[in-house]
N, C-alpha and C positions, 0 to 999 in steps of 0.2 A: 176504390174498393172493388168495383166491377172489373177493372183491369187486372187486379191482383187475382181474383177468382178465375178469370179467363186464363191467365198465365199458369196458375196452379193446375187447372184442368188440362191445358196443353202439355204440361210437363208429365202429368200422370198418364195421359193417353200415349205420349211418345215413349215413355218408359215401358208401358204395357206392350206396345208394338215391338220394341227392341227385345224384350224378354221372349215374346212369342217367336220372333225370327230366330233367336238363338236356340230356343228349344227345337224348332223345326230343323235347323241346320244340324244340331246334335243328333236328332233322330235319323236324319238322312245319312249322316256319317256312320252311325251304328248299323245301318241297313244298306251299306255299300261295300263293294269289293273292287280292288284294282285288278287290271288284267294279269299282272304278275302273280298276285295272290290266287286268282281263279285258276291260272295255269297250274300252280303248285297243288291247289286243292283237287283239281280234276285228276292230276297224276297220282294222288295218294288216296283218293276216296271215290269209290264207285257209286256211292249212294247219294250223289248230288243230282238234283233235277235241274236241267238247264233249259230255259225257254227263250226263244226268239219272239219278241212281241212287236216287231217292226210293223209299221203301216204297210199295206200291200204295195203301194207305189215305191216305197223304199226297198222292199224286197224285189220288186220288178227291176229296179235299177242296179241291184247288186245281189244276185241270186246265189249267195253262199251262206252257210251257217257255221257256227263253231261246232266241231265234231261232238256228237252226242246230244246236240240241242234238238228240242222239239219245237216246231212252229205252232204258235198259238196266236190267232188274230187278236189284237188288243181289245177290240170291242167285245169279243167273246169272254175274255178274262175279266174285263170290267163289269160285264153283266153277270158273270158267274165265277167269282173268285175261287170257288171250290175246284176249278180245273187245275189249280196249283195244289199239290199235296200238302197236307197239314203236318204229316208225320215225318217229313224229311227236309233237309236243307234244299232250298230252291234259289236259283239265280235267274233274273230276267235281264234282257238287254234289248236295245234298239239302236237306231242311228240318228235320233233326233238331237238338235242342239240342246245342250244342257240335260240330256237324257230324259226329255219331257215325257215321252210315252211310258218309259220304264218307271218313272216316278209316279205317274198317274196309276199305273197298275199296282205299284208298291203300296201306295196310300190306300187304295181300295182293298187290297189283300190284308193290310194291317188293320183296317177298320173292321174287317170280318174275322179278326182273331188269328190270322195266319202269321205267326211271329217268326218263322224260320225262313224268311224270304229276304233277299238282298238284290240290289241292282248293280250291274257292271258299270263302273265309272268310265265314261267315255264310250261305252257301248262297243259295238262291233268294230267301229273305226279305230278305237284305241287298241283293241285286241289285235287287229291286223297290223297296226303301226309297230307293235312290239315284235312282229314277225311270227306270231303264233299261228297254228294251222287253221285252215277253214276247209270246208267241203262243199261241193255244189249242191244246190237245192233244186230239184227238178219236179217236185210234186205240183199238181195244178192248185191254183188258189184264185179267189175272186177278189176283184178290186173294191166292190161295195162302196163307191165314193160317197154315197149319201150317209152311210153309217160312220165312215171314217172322219167325216167333218166334225162330229161331236168329240171324238178322241183327240183330234189335232187342235181343237180350239181351247 
């Protein structure tokens, strides 16, 4: 009897975990955009806000942006999601494996009711791999390695 209850509990917990993972994947898919789709969107729509949310060390290693992008330190956006406009489509990108920083920013923004936000699948690396244009970024920025540790973890 005890073994049967334990098996039923394990099945229920496993099913709940699988349902949550699927729901999370579906939400990420709804709030993502491919480099090709972003290129097309930028060519046809001037009202898209594009944000580079790379960690400072990533920006230091590759100091270019997608044309029209604004640099926002990820820790600033996570602390204050209202830096992303609520009334227009916004795209965030990074260069983290699995788009980690972009996803953190996305989830924080969604939790604050900013529903017109997406992240660029594959980030800047995928954009450049498709041969799309970039422009140099030459504005000063701070590394703030103590604050970035929380974003990277």
